[in-house]
N, C-alpha and C positions, 0 to 999 in steps of 0.2 A: 564299186558302189552300184554300177549299172547292172552287173550280174545279180547282185542282191535284190535290186528293184525288179528285175526280170523274174527271179525265183518267187518273189512275193506275188507278182501278178499271176504266174503260172499256178501257184498253190491256191490262191483265191479263186481263180477260174475253175480249177479242178474240183474245188469244194462246192462252188455255187452252181455250176452248169448241170451236172447230172440230177436226175430226179431223186435219187437216194444219196444223202450226204454222209460221207465217211470222214472221220477225224484224221485218218492217215493221209488224206488228200492235202491237208494243210502242212505236211512235213516240209515240202519245198519252201513254203511261205515262212516257216519258222527259221529255216536255214538262211533264207534271204534276209530276214530281219537281222540275224547274227552277222552275216557278211556285210550288209549295208551299214549297220551300226559301226562295225569295226572300221569300215572305210572312212566314215565321218570322223571317228576318233583319230585315226591315223593321219588324216589331213590336218587336224588341229594340233596334235602332239607328234612331231616328227620323230622323236626318240623311240616311240612305241611302234613305229611302222613295221619293222622287221618282225617283231613278236606277233603283232596282229595279223600280218600276212601269213605267218605259219599257222596261226589259229584258223584263219579263213581257209587255208589249204586243207587242213584237217576236216573242217566242216564240209568242204566241197567233196573231198574223198568219201566221206560218210554218205552224203547225198548220192554221189555217183554209184557207189556200191549198192546202197539200198535200192535205188531205182533200177540198176542193172539186174538185180535179182528179181525185182517185180516184172521186168519186161522180158526176162528169159522165157523162151518158148515152153519150158517145162512148167512154169508157173501159170501159163495160160490154161492148161488142161485142168489145173486144180481150181482155178477161178472161173467158174462158168458165168459169172456176172461181170466180167471185165468188159467195160464198154469203151467206145471210141474216144470219148473225152478223157478218160483215164489214160488210155494208151498215148494220146497226143500230149497230155501233160507230162507223162513219164519220159517221152522222147524229147520234149522241150527241156526238161530238167537235166537229162543226160547231156544234151547239146550245150546248155549253158554252163554246166559244171565242167565239161570237157574243155571248153574254150577258156574258162577261168583257170583251170589247172595248167593248161598249156602256157598261158601267159605268166602264171605264178612261177612255174618251173623255169621258164626263160628268164624271168627277173632274178630268181635265185642264182642261176648260173652267171648272169652278167654281173651281179653284185660280187660273187666270189672271184670272178676274173679281175674286177676293179681292186678288190682287197689284195690280191696277189701282186698286182702291178705296183700298188702302194708299198707293199713289203719289199719288193725288189728295189724300188727307188731308195727306200730307207737303208737297205743293206749296202747299197753302192756308196 
């Protein structure tokens, strides 16, 4: 949920701060709304937690890839109007989604280990 809120703030700031407003600056905010909403639903309905975490991971991967392509040095040459606030918001989005993906993958691996331990106990 915190990553979702962070992405919402980054997207809103990226849209509001520059003199020229671009709709694609809101992309992190839309992803943040999806991740934050899924976090609230997962807390309310425990049975949907795993499915929603996978959905959030897919959204985070999409944001990470989209932002990585935008930040790539090759795209700087093509965008002569790339300003500092856009660069900072893109780097913030990369950082937030990378942290989220790290913890999501870690959680998936720990969950899988717990399931394997349960299966071993049942088999004995």
